[in-house]
N, CA, C and O atoms as a Maestro MAE file, in Angstrom:
{
 s_m_m2io_version
 :::
 2.0.0
}

f_m_ct {
 s_m_title
 :::
 protein
 m_atom[292] {
  # First column is atom index #
  i_m_mmod_type
  r_m_x_coord
  r_m_y_coord
  r_m_z_coord
  i_m_residue_number
  s_m_chain_name
  s_m_pdb_residue_name
  s_m_pdb_atom_name
  i_m_atomic_number
  :::
  1 25 -0.204 9.229 12.930 1 A "MET " " N  " 7
  2 3 0.304 10.423 13.615 1 A "MET " " CA " 6
  3 2 1.026 11.233 12.600 1 A "MET " " C  " 6
  4 15 1.866 10.748 11.842 1 A "MET " " O  " 8
  5 25 0.678 12.467 12.606 2 A "THR " " N  " 7
  6 3 1.271 13.409 11.644 2 A "THR " " CA " 6
  7 2 2.431 14.179 12.183 2 A "THR " " C  " 6
  8 15 2.496 14.419 13.388 2 A "THR " " O  " 8
  9 25 3.330 14.570 11.365 3 A "SER " " N  " 7
  10 3 4.443 15.330 11.802 3 A "SER " " CA " 6
  11 2 4.118 16.848 11.955 3 A "SER " " C  " 6
  12 15 3.126 17.355 11.431 3 A "SER " " O  " 8
  13 25 4.938 17.476 12.639 4 A "GLU " " N  " 7
  14 3 4.818 18.961 12.794 4 A "GLU " " CA " 6
  15 2 4.864 19.696 11.482 4 A "GLU " " C  " 6
  16 15 4.137 20.664 11.265 4 A "GLU " " O  " 8
  17 25 5.786 19.192 10.550 5 A "ALA " " N  " 7
  18 3 5.885 19.855 9.246 5 A "ALA " " CA " 6
  19 2 4.639 19.644 8.486 5 A "ALA " " C  " 6
  20 15 4.194 20.600 7.850 5 A "ALA " " O  " 8
  21 25 4.004 18.485 8.471 6 A "TYR " " N  " 7
  22 3 2.708 18.159 7.833 6 A "TYR " " CA " 6
  23 2 1.665 19.141 8.376 6 A "TYR " " C  " 6
  24 15 0.979 19.766 7.568 6 A "TYR " " O  " 8
  25 25 1.501 19.316 9.686 7 A "ARG " " N  " 7
  26 3 0.527 20.138 10.256 7 A "ARG " " CA " 6
  27 2 0.706 21.646 9.819 7 A "ARG " " C  " 6
  28 15 -0.238 22.397 9.577 7 A "ARG " " O  " 8
  29 25 2.004 21.981 9.752 8 A "LYS " " N  " 7
  30 3 2.328 23.448 9.314 8 A "LYS " " CA " 6
  31 2 1.934 23.623 7.845 8 A "LYS " " C  " 6
  32 15 1.342 24.647 7.505 8 A "LYS " " O  " 8
  33 25 2.242 22.655 6.952 9 A "VAL " " N  " 7
  34 3 1.849 22.778 5.509 9 A "VAL " " CA " 6
  35 2 0.448 22.725 5.368 9 A "VAL " " C  " 6
  36 15 -0.096 23.460 4.544 9 A "VAL " " O  " 8
  37 25 -0.268 21.877 6.133 10 A "LEU " " N  " 7
  38 3 -1.766 21.871 6.061 10 A "LEU " " CA " 6
  39 2 -2.391 23.181 6.460 10 A "LEU " " C  " 6
  40 15 -3.335 23.643 5.818 10 A "LEU " " O  " 8
  41 25 -1.896 23.765 7.474 11 A "GLN " " N  " 7
  42 3 -2.450 25.060 7.901 11 A "GLN " " CA " 6
  43 2 -2.164 26.100 6.798 11 A "GLN " " C  " 6
  44 15 -3.050 26.872 6.433 11 A "GLN " " O  " 8
  45 25 -0.918 26.118 6.266 12 A "MET " " N  " 7
  46 3 -0.634 27.027 5.196 12 A "MET " " CA " 6
  47 2 -1.545 26.867 3.988 12 A "MET " " C  " 6
  48 15 -2.019 27.833 3.390 12 A "MET " " O  " 8
  49 25 -1.774 25.550 3.648 13 A "ALA " " N  " 7
  50 3 -2.644 25.317 2.571 13 A "ALA " " CA " 6
  51 2 -4.084 25.748 2.755 13 A "ALA " " C  " 6
  52 15 -4.776 26.132 1.813 13 A "ALA " " O  " 8
  53 25 -4.512 25.666 4.024 14 A "ARG " " N  " 7
  54 3 -5.935 26.161 4.331 14 A "ARG " " CA " 6
  55 2 -6.008 27.702 4.185 14 A "ARG " " C  " 6
  56 15 -7.088 28.240 3.944 14 A "ARG " " O  " 8
  57 25 -4.957 28.356 4.319 15 A "GLU " " N  " 7
  58 3 -4.989 29.744 4.240 15 A "GLU " " CA " 6
  59 2 -4.930 30.292 2.765 15 A "GLU " " C  " 6
  60 15 -5.153 31.476 2.513 15 A "GLU " " O  " 8
  61 25 -4.633 29.412 1.863 16 A "LEU " " N  " 7
  62 3 -4.683 29.698 0.442 16 A "LEU " " CA " 6
  63 2 -6.164 29.946 -0.055 16 A "LEU " " C  " 6
  64 15 -7.119 29.384 0.482 16 A "LEU " " O  " 8
  65 25 -6.292 30.806 -1.095 17 A "PRO " " N  " 7
  66 3 -7.543 30.886 -1.722 17 A "PRO " " CA " 6
  67 2 -7.990 29.518 -2.332 17 A "PRO " " C  " 6
  68 15 -7.126 28.682 -2.598 17 A "PRO " " O  " 8
  69 25 -9.220 29.281 -2.547 18 A "MET " " N  " 7
  70 3 -9.821 28.034 -2.928 18 A "MET " " CA " 6
  71 2 -9.106 27.585 -4.249 18 A "MET " " C  " 6
  72 15 -8.704 26.428 -4.373 18 A "MET " " O  " 8
  73 25 -8.959 28.512 -5.218 19 A "GLU " " N  " 7
  74 3 -8.364 28.246 -6.479 19 A "GLU " " CA " 6
  75 2 -6.966 27.657 -6.302 19 A "GLU " " C  " 6
  76 15 -6.621 26.662 -6.939 19 A "GLU " " O  " 8
  77 25 -6.182 28.263 -5.453 20 A "GLU " " N  " 7
  78 3 -4.811 27.833 -5.218 20 A "GLU " " CA " 6
  79 2 -4.829 26.479 -4.446 20 A "GLU " " C  " 6
  80 15 -3.986 25.616 -4.687 20 A "GLU " " O  " 8
  81 25 -5.747 26.319 -3.570 21 A "GLN " " N  " 7
  82 3 -5.858 24.936 -2.849 21 A "GLN " " CA " 6
  83 2 -6.034 23.919 -3.902 21 A "GLN " " C  " 6
  84 15 -5.313 22.921 -3.895 21 A "GLN " " O  " 8
  85 25 -6.980 24.101 -4.852 22 A "LEU " " N  " 7
  86 3 -7.259 23.144 -5.868 22 A "LEU " " CA " 6
  87 2 -6.063 22.902 -6.802 22 A "LEU " " C  " 6
  88 15 -5.814 21.766 -7.208 22 A "LEU " " O  " 8
  89 25 -5.319 23.978 -7.145 23 A "GLN " " N  " 7
  90 3 -4.091 23.806 -7.839 23 A "GLN " " CA " 6
  91 2 -3.054 22.995 -7.072 23 A "GLN " " C  " 6
  92 15 -2.392 22.119 -7.629 23 A "GLN " " O  " 8
  93 25 -2.926 23.299 -5.798 24 A "LEU " " N  " 7
  94 3 -1.931 22.527 -4.902 24 A "LEU " " CA " 6
  95 2 -2.244 21.065 -4.989 24 A "LEU " " C  " 6
  96 15 -1.359 20.228 -5.169 24 A "LEU " " O  " 8
  97 25 -3.589 20.746 -4.851 25 A "ILE " " N  " 7
  98 3 -4.010 19.315 -4.750 25 A "ILE " " CA " 6
  99 2 -3.637 18.698 -6.156 25 A "ILE " " C  " 6
  100 15 -3.105 17.588 -6.167 25 A "ILE " " O  " 8
  101 25 -3.877 19.329 -7.289 26 A "GLU " " N  " 7
  102 3 -3.481 18.728 -8.590 26 A "GLU " " CA " 6
  103 2 -2.029 18.608 -8.707 26 A "GLU " " C  " 6
  104 15 -1.571 17.607 -9.258 26 A "GLU " " O  " 8
  105 25 -1.240 19.531 -8.243 27 A "ASP " " N  " 7
  106 3 0.176 19.406 -8.337 27 A "ASP " " CA " 6
  107 2 0.729 18.234 -7.375 27 A "ASP " " C  " 6
  108 15 1.678 17.531 -7.723 27 A "ASP " " O  " 8
  109 25 0.116 18.088 -6.230 28 A "LEU " " N  " 7
  110 3 0.562 17.030 -5.348 28 A "LEU " " CA " 6
  111 2 0.245 15.627 -6.026 28 A "LEU " " C  " 6
  112 15 1.068 14.712 -6.047 28 A "LEU " " O  " 8
  113 25 -1.026 15.549 -6.578 29 A "ILE " " N  " 7
  114 3 -1.373 14.277 -7.196 29 A "ILE " " CA " 6
  115 2 -0.499 14.005 -8.381 29 A "ILE " " C  " 6
  116 15 -0.069 12.868 -8.573 29 A "ILE " " O  " 8
  117 25 -0.226 14.970 -9.160 30 A "SER " " N  " 7
  118 3 0.665 14.799 -10.311 30 A "SER " " CA " 6
  119 2 2.074 14.246 -9.950 30 A "SER " " C  " 6
  120 15 2.637 13.337 -10.561 30 A "SER " " O  " 8
  121 25 2.572 14.923 -8.864 31 A "GLY " " N  " 7
  122 3 3.939 14.475 -8.351 31 A "GLY " " CA " 6
  123 2 3.924 13.066 -7.857 31 A "GLY " " C  " 6
  124 15 4.866 12.309 -8.094 31 A "GLY " " O  " 8
  125 25 2.865 12.699 -7.170 32 A "VAL " " N  " 7
  126 3 2.781 11.349 -6.613 32 A "VAL " " CA " 6
  127 2 2.601 10.326 -7.764 32 A "VAL " " C  " 6
  128 15 3.203 9.253 -7.730 32 A "VAL " " O  " 8
  129 25 1.798 10.648 -8.754 33 A "ARG " " N  " 7
  130 3 1.595 9.794 -9.901 33 A "ARG " " CA " 6
  131 2 2.946 9.554 -10.588 33 A "ARG " " C  " 6
  132 15 3.275 8.422 -10.941 33 A "ARG " " O  " 8
  133 25 3.725 10.631 -10.775 34 A "HIS " " N  " 7
  134 3 4.972 10.552 -11.453 34 A "HIS " " CA " 6
  135 2 5.880 9.611 -10.647 34 A "HIS " " C  " 6
  136 15 6.515 8.751 -11.258 34 A "HIS " " O  " 8
  137 25 5.978 9.715 -9.367 35 A "ARG " " N  " 7
  138 3 6.719 8.869 -8.605 35 A "ARG " " CA " 6
  139 2 6.309 7.328 -8.627 35 A "ARG " " C  " 6
  140 15 7.119 6.402 -8.672 35 A "ARG " " O  " 8
  141 25 4.977 7.209 -8.588 36 A "VAL " " N  " 7
  142 3 4.500 5.830 -8.642 36 A "VAL " " CA " 6
  143 2 4.899 5.155 -9.871 36 A "VAL " " C  " 6
  144 15 5.315 3.997 -9.859 36 A "VAL " " O  " 8
  145 25 4.771 5.922 -11.036 37 A "LYS " " N  " 7
  146 3 5.087 5.335 -12.326 37 A "LYS " " CA " 6
  147 2 6.641 4.879 -12.370 37 A "LYS " " C  " 6
  148 15 7.039 3.954 -13.078 37 A "LYS " " O  " 8
  149 25 7.372 5.564 -11.615 38 A "ALA " " N  " 7
  150 3 8.888 5.258 -11.633 38 A "ALA " " CA " 6
  151 2 9.158 3.948 -10.769 38 A "ALA " " C  " 6
  152 15 10.279 3.438 -10.780 38 A "ALA " " O  " 8
  153 25 8.181 3.445 -10.069 39 A "ILE " " N  " 7
  154 3 8.407 2.255 -9.276 39 A "ILE " " CA " 6
  155 2 8.393 1.094 -10.224 39 A "ILE " " C  " 6
  156 15 7.392 0.957 -10.927 39 A "ILE " " O  " 8
  157 25 9.355 0.265 -10.325 40 A "PRO " " N  " 7
  158 3 9.391 -0.884 -11.255 40 A "PRO " " CA " 6
  159 2 8.268 -1.876 -10.783 40 A "PRO " " C  " 6
  160 15 8.065 -2.147 -9.600 40 A "PRO " " O  " 8
  161 25 7.575 -2.375 -11.822 41 A "LEU " " N  " 7
  162 3 6.594 -3.410 -11.571 41 A "LEU " " CA " 6
  163 2 7.255 -4.786 -11.597 41 A "LEU " " C  " 6
  164 15 8.281 -4.970 -12.253 41 A "LEU " " O  " 8
  165 25 6.672 -5.750 -10.887 42 A "HIS " " N  " 7
  166 3 7.245 -7.089 -10.791 42 A "HIS " " CA " 6
  167 2 6.300 -8.023 -11.414 42 A "HIS " " C  " 6
  168 15 5.087 -7.816 -11.439 42 A "HIS " " O  " 8
  169 25 6.894 -9.094 -11.937 43 A "ASP " " N  " 7
  170 3 6.087 -10.255 -12.461 43 A "ASP " " CA " 6
  171 2 5.813 -11.136 -11.313 43 A "ASP " " C  " 6
  172 15 6.690 -11.372 -10.482 43 A "ASP " " O  " 8
  173 25 4.551 -11.661 -11.234 44 A "ILE " " N  " 7
  174 3 4.245 -12.581 -10.083 44 A "ILE " " CA " 6
  175 2 5.147 -13.710 -10.057 44 A "ILE " " C  " 6
  176 15 5.386 -14.238 -8.970 44 A "ILE " " O  " 8
  177 25 5.689 -14.157 -11.144 45 A "MET " " N  " 7
  178 3 6.521 -15.313 -11.154 45 A "MET " " CA " 6
  179 2 7.859 -15.120 -10.447 45 A "MET " " C  " 6
  180 15 8.564 -16.076 -10.125 45 A "MET " " O  " 8
  181 25 8.191 -13.810 -10.213 46 A "GLU " " N  " 7
  182 3 9.419 -13.607 -9.435 46 A "GLU " " CA " 6
  183 2 9.306 -14.145 -7.911 46 A "GLU " " C  " 6
  184 15 10.287 -14.316 -7.186 46 A "GLU " " O  " 8
  185 25 8.057 -14.370 -7.559 47 A "PHE " " N  " 7
  186 3 7.894 -14.752 -6.154 47 A "PHE " " CA " 6
  187 2 7.788 -16.291 -6.112 47 A "PHE " " C  " 6
  188 15 7.578 -16.835 -5.027 47 A "PHE " " O  " 8
  189 25 7.921 -17.006 -7.220 48 A "ASN " " N  " 7
  190 3 7.937 -18.444 -7.213 48 A "ASN " " CA " 6
  191 2 8.941 -19.047 -6.263 48 A "ASN " " C  " 6
  192 15 10.115 -18.674 -6.269 48 A "ASN " " O  " 8
  193 25 8.516 -19.916 -5.502 49 A "SER " " N  " 7
  194 3 9.391 -20.690 -4.504 49 A "SER " " CA " 6
  195 2 9.857 -19.854 -3.352 49 A "SER " " C  " 6
  196 15 10.696 -20.330 -2.588 49 A "SER " " O  " 8
  197 25 9.375 -18.624 -3.158 50 A "ILE " " N  " 7
  198 3 9.747 -17.867 -2.009 50 A "ILE " " CA " 6
  199 2 9.119 -18.553 -0.786 50 A "ILE " " C  " 6
  200 15 7.946 -18.927 -0.811 50 A "ILE " " O  " 8
  201 25 9.879 -18.706 0.235 51 A "ALA " " N  " 7
  202 3 9.479 -19.349 1.532 51 A "ALA " " CA " 6
  203 2 8.918 -20.728 1.259 51 A "ALA " " C  " 6
  204 15 8.039 -21.153 2.008 51 A "ALA " " O  " 8
  205 25 9.322 -21.411 0.316 52 A "LYS " " N  " 7
  206 3 8.793 -22.878 0.066 52 A "LYS " " CA " 6
  207 2 9.147 -23.768 1.248 52 A "LYS " " C  " 6
  208 15 8.427 -24.720 1.550 52 A "LYS " " O  " 8
  209 25 10.312 -23.445 1.951 53 A "GLU " " N  " 7
  210 3 10.620 -24.329 3.051 53 A "GLU " " CA " 6
  211 2 9.580 -24.215 4.169 53 A "GLU " " C  " 6
  212 15 9.481 -25.111 5.008 53 A "GLU " " O  " 8
  213 25 8.815 -23.145 4.193 54 A "THR " " N  " 7
  214 3 7.689 -23.006 5.209 54 A "THR " " CA " 6
  215 2 6.705 -24.116 5.087 54 A "THR " " C  " 6
  216 15 6.119 -24.543 6.081 54 A "THR " " O  " 8
  217 25 6.502 -24.610 3.848 55 A "TRP " " N  " 7
  218 3 5.463 -25.524 3.585 55 A "TRP " " CA " 6
  219 2 5.937 -26.960 3.331 55 A "TRP " " C  " 6
  220 15 5.164 -27.841 2.954 55 A "TRP " " O  " 8
  221 25 7.288 -27.162 3.561 56 A "GLU " " N  " 7
  222 3 7.896 -28.488 3.263 56 A "GLU " " CA " 6
  223 2 7.229 -29.684 4.056 56 A "GLU " " C  " 6
  224 15 6.971 -30.748 3.493 56 A "GLU " " O  " 8
  225 25 6.980 -29.468 5.311 57 A "ASP " " N  " 7
  226 3 6.519 -30.563 6.179 57 A "ASP " " CA " 6
  227 2 5.058 -30.343 6.459 57 A "ASP " " C  " 6
  228 15 4.616 -30.816 7.506 57 A "ASP " " O  " 8
  229 25 4.255 -29.684 5.656 58 A "VAL " " N  " 7
  230 3 2.842 -29.365 5.896 58 A "VAL " " CA " 6
  231 2 1.997 -30.303 4.940 58 A "VAL " " C  " 6
  232 15 2.158 -30.359 3.721 58 A "VAL " " O  " 8
  233 25 1.108 -31.003 5.640 59 A "ASP " " N  " 7
  234 3 0.097 -31.803 4.830 59 A "ASP " " CA " 6
  235 2 -0.964 -30.794 4.303 59 A "ASP " " C  " 6
  236 15 -1.827 -30.333 5.050 59 A "ASP " " O  " 8
  237 25 -0.872 -30.495 3.087 60 A "VAL " " N  " 7
  238 3 -1.763 -29.424 2.354 60 A "VAL " " CA " 6
  239 2 -3.209 -29.779 2.607 60 A "VAL " " C  " 6
  240 15 -3.967 -28.888 2.991 60 A "VAL " " O  " 8
  241 25 -3.654 -31.011 2.423 61 A "GLU " " N  " 7
  242 3 -5.120 -31.337 2.681 61 A "GLU " " CA " 6
  243 2 -5.558 -31.070 4.019 61 A "GLU " " C  " 6
  244 15 -6.625 -30.502 4.251 61 A "GLU " " O  " 8
  245 25 -4.675 -31.508 5.007 62 A "LYS " " N  " 7
  246 3 -5.014 -31.239 6.444 62 A "LYS " " CA " 6
  247 2 -5.084 -29.747 6.658 62 A "LYS " " C  " 6
  248 15 -6.043 -29.266 7.262 62 A "LYS " " O  " 8
  249 25 -4.117 -29.000 6.192 63 A "TYR " " N  " 7
  250 3 -4.096 -27.589 6.445 63 A "TYR " " CA " 6
  251 2 -5.369 -26.969 5.936 63 A "TYR " " C  " 6
  252 15 -6.010 -26.206 6.659 63 A "TYR " " O  " 8
  253 25 -5.758 -27.271 4.711 64 A "ILE " " N  " 7
  254 3 -7.023 -26.672 4.131 64 A "ILE " " CA " 6
  255 2 -8.218 -27.064 4.884 64 A "ILE " " C  " 6
  256 15 -9.108 -26.249 5.129 64 A "ILE " " O  " 8
  257 25 -8.266 -28.321 5.268 65 A "ASP " " N  " 7
  258 3 -9.399 -28.780 6.108 65 A "ASP " " CA " 6
  259 2 -9.450 -27.984 7.435 65 A "ASP " " C  " 6
  260 15 -10.506 -27.493 7.834 65 A "ASP " " O  " 8
  261 25 -8.320 -27.874 8.086 66 A "ASP " " N  " 7
  262 3 -8.262 -27.108 9.347 66 A "ASP " " CA " 6
  263 2 -8.704 -25.668 9.218 66 A "ASP " " C  " 6
  264 15 -9.415 -25.142 10.075 66 A "ASP " " O  " 8
  265 25 -8.269 -25.025 8.120 67 A "GLU " " N  " 7
  266 3 -8.732 -23.658 7.800 67 A "GLU " " CA " 6
  267 2 -10.178 -23.591 7.586 67 A "GLU " " C  " 6
  268 15 -10.826 -22.699 8.134 67 A "GLU " " O  " 8
  269 25 -10.720 -24.435 6.855 68 A "ARG " " N  " 7
  270 3 -12.164 -24.477 6.545 68 A "ARG " " CA " 6
  271 2 -12.990 -24.726 7.775 68 A "ARG " " C  " 6
  272 15 -14.038 -24.101 7.937 68 A "ARG " " O  " 8
  273 25 -12.571 -25.605 8.642 69 A "ASN " " N  " 7
  274 3 -13.089 -25.947 9.937 69 A "ASN " " CA " 6
  275 2 -13.122 -24.742 10.883 69 A "ASN " " C  " 6
  276 15 -14.067 -24.555 11.649 69 A "ASN " " O  " 8
  277 25 -12.075 -23.945 10.808 70 A "SER " " N  " 7
  278 3 -11.941 -22.778 11.648 70 A "SER " " CA " 6
  279 2 -12.964 -21.688 11.341 70 A "SER " " C  " 6
  280 15 -13.287 -20.870 12.202 70 A "SER " " O  " 8
  281 25 -13.482 -21.682 10.076 71 A "TRP " " N  " 7
  282 3 -14.498 -20.743 9.693 71 A "TRP " " CA " 6
  283 2 -15.813 -20.923 10.397 71 A "TRP " " C  " 6
  284 15 -16.552 -19.967 10.630 71 A "TRP " " O  " 8
  285 25 -16.100 -22.187 10.739 72 A "ASP " " N  " 7
  286 3 -17.352 -22.504 11.375 72 A "ASP " " CA " 6
  287 2 -17.394 -22.223 12.851 72 A "ASP " " C  " 6
  288 15 -18.463 -22.274 13.459 72 A "ASP " " O  " 8
  289 25 -16.232 -21.921 13.454 73 A "ARG " " N  " 7
  290 3 -16.198 -21.614 14.892 73 A "ARG " " CA " 6
  291 2 -16.740 -20.246 15.240 73 A "ARG " " C  " 6
  292 15 -16.764 -19.872 16.413 73 A "ARG " " O  " 8
  :::
 }
 m_bond[291] {
  # First column is bond index #
  i_m_from
  i_m_to
  i_m_order
  :::
  1 1 2 1
  2 2 3 1
  3 3 4 2
  4 3 5 1
  5 5 6 1
  6 6 7 1
  7 7 8 2
  8 7 9 1
  9 9 10 1
  10 10 11 1
  11 11 12 2
  12 11 13 1
  13 13 14 1
  14 14 15 1
  15 15 16 2
  16 15 17 1
  17 17 18 1
  18 18 19 1
  19 19 20 2
  20 19 21 1
  21 21 22 1
  22 22 23 1
  23 23 24 2
  24 23 25 1
  25 25 26 1
  26 26 27 1
  27 27 28 2
  28 27 29 1
  29 29 30 1
  30 30 31 1
  31 31 32 2
  32 31 33 1
  33 33 34 1
  34 34 35 1
  35 35 36 2
  36 35 37 1
  37 37 38 1
  38 38 39 1
  39 39 40 2
  40 39 41 1
  41 41 42 1
  42 42 43 1
  43 43 44 2
  44 43 45 1
  45 45 46 1
  46 46 47 1
  47 47 48 2
  48 47 49 1
  49 49 50 1
  50 50 51 1
  51 51 52 2
  52 51 53 1
  53 53 54 1
  54 54 55 1
  55 55 56 2
  56 55 57 1
  57 57 58 1
  58 58 59 1
  59 59 60 2
  60 59 61 1
  61 61 62 1
  62 62 63 1
  63 63 64 2
  64 63 65 1
  65 65 66 1
  66 66 67 1
  67 67 68 2
  68 67 69 1
  69 69 70 1
  70 70 71 1
  71 71 72 2
  72 71 73 1
  73 73 74 1
  74 74 75 1
  75 75 76 2
  76 75 77 1
  77 77 78 1
  78 78 79 1
  79 79 80 2
  80 79 81 1
  81 81 82 1
  82 82 83 1
  83 83 84 2
  84 83 85 1
  85 85 86 1
  86 86 87 1
  87 87 88 2
  88 87 89 1
  89 89 90 1
  90 90 91 1
  91 91 92 2
  92 91 93 1
  93 93 94 1
  94 94 95 1
  95 95 96 2
  96 95 97 1
  97 97 98 1
  98 98 99 1
  99 99 100 2
  100 99 101 1
  101 101 102 1
  102 102 103 1
  103 103 104 2
  104 103 105 1
  105 105 106 1
  106 106 107 1
  107 107 108 2
  108 107 109 1
  109 109 110 1
  110 110 111 1
  111 111 112 2
  112 111 113 1
  113 113 114 1
  114 114 115 1
  115 115 116 2
  116 115 117 1
  117 117 118 1
  118 118 119 1
  119 119 120 2
  120 119 121 1
  121 121 122 1
  122 122 123 1
  123 123 124 2
  124 123 125 1
  125 125 126 1
  126 126 127 1
  127 127 128 2
  128 127 129 1
  129 129 130 1
  130 130 131 1
  131 131 132 2
  132 131 133 1
  133 133 134 1
  134 134 135 1
  135 135 136 2
  136 135 137 1
  137 137 138 1
  138 138 139 1
  139 139 140 2
  140 139 141 1
  141 141 142 1
  142 142 143 1
  143 143 144 2
  144 143 145 1
  145 145 146 1
  146 146 147 1
  147 147 148 2
  148 147 149 1
  149 149 150 1
  150 150 151 1
  151 151 152 2
  152 151 153 1
  153 153 154 1
  154 154 155 1
  155 155 156 2
  156 155 157 1
  157 157 158 1
  158 158 159 1
  159 159 160 2
  160 159 161 1
  161 161 162 1
  162 162 163 1
  163 163 164 2
  164 163 165 1
  165 165 166 1
  166 166 167 1
  167 167 168 2
  168 167 169 1
  169 169 170 1
  170 170 171 1
  171 171 172 2
  172 171 173 1
  173 173 174 1
  174 174 175 1
  175 175 176 2
  176 175 177 1
  177 177 178 1
  178 178 179 1
  179 179 180 2
  180 179 181 1
  181 181 182 1
  182 182 183 1
  183 183 184 2
  184 183 185 1
  185 185 186 1
  186 186 187 1
  187 187 188 2
  188 187 189 1
  189 189 190 1
  190 190 191 1
  191 191 192 2
  192 191 193 1
  193 193 194 1
  194 194 195 1
  195 195 196 2
  196 195 197 1
  197 197 198 1
  198 198 199 1
  199 199 200 2
  200 199 201 1
  201 201 202 1
  202 202 203 1
  203 203 204 2
  204 203 205 1
  205 205 206 1
  206 206 207 1
  207 207 208 2
  208 207 209 1
  209 209 210 1
  210 210 211 1
  211 211 212 2
  212 211 213 1
  213 213 214 1
  214 214 215 1
  215 215 216 2
  216 215 217 1
  217 217 218 1
  218 218 219 1
  219 219 220 2
  220 219 221 1
  221 221 222 1
  222 222 223 1
  223 223 224 2
  224 223 225 1
  225 225 226 1
  226 226 227 1
  227 227 228 2
  228 227 229 1
  229 229 230 1
  230 230 231 1
  231 231 232 2
  232 231 233 1
  233 233 234 1
  234 234 235 1
  235 235 236 2
  236 235 237 1
  237 237 238 1
  238 238 239 1
  239 239 240 2
  240 239 241 1
  241 241 242 1
  242 242 243 1
  243 243 244 2
  244 243 245 1
  245 245 246 1
  246 246 247 1
  247 247 248 2
  248 247 249 1
  249 249 250 1
  250 250 251 1
  251 251 252 2
  252 251 253 1
  253 253 254 1
  254 254 255 1
  255 255 256 2
  256 255 257 1
  257 257 258 1
  258 258 259 1
  259 259 260 2
  260 259 261 1
  261 261 262 1
  262 262 263 1
  263 263 264 2
  264 263 265 1
  265 265 266 1
  266 266 267 1
  267 267 268 2
  268 267 269 1
  269 269 270 1
  270 270 271 1
  271 271 272 2
  272 271 273 1
  273 273 274 1
  274 274 275 1
  275 275 276 2
  276 275 277 1
  277 277 278 1
  278 278 279 1
  279 279 280 2
  280 279 281 1
  281 281 282 1
  282 282 283 1
  283 283 284 2
  284 283 285 1
  285 285 286 1
  286 286 287 1
  287 287 288 2
  288 287 289 1
  289 289 290 1
  290 290 291 1
  291 291 292 2
  :::
 }
}
């Protein structure tokens, strides 16, 4: 669901000449890329032991067998 502001901006963008629409797209992409680069990356090892209590009482072999059996249904 889009906001009213989004719809207004989209309509305004459609009214621009093609060259300015292309420039607007480039500027938007550039801005998004800049923000994405600012997001810190995480090492997969940071997630080590997260929710390990979820698996404490689970028989892993039985769980895997049950999952594989569910594929055949």
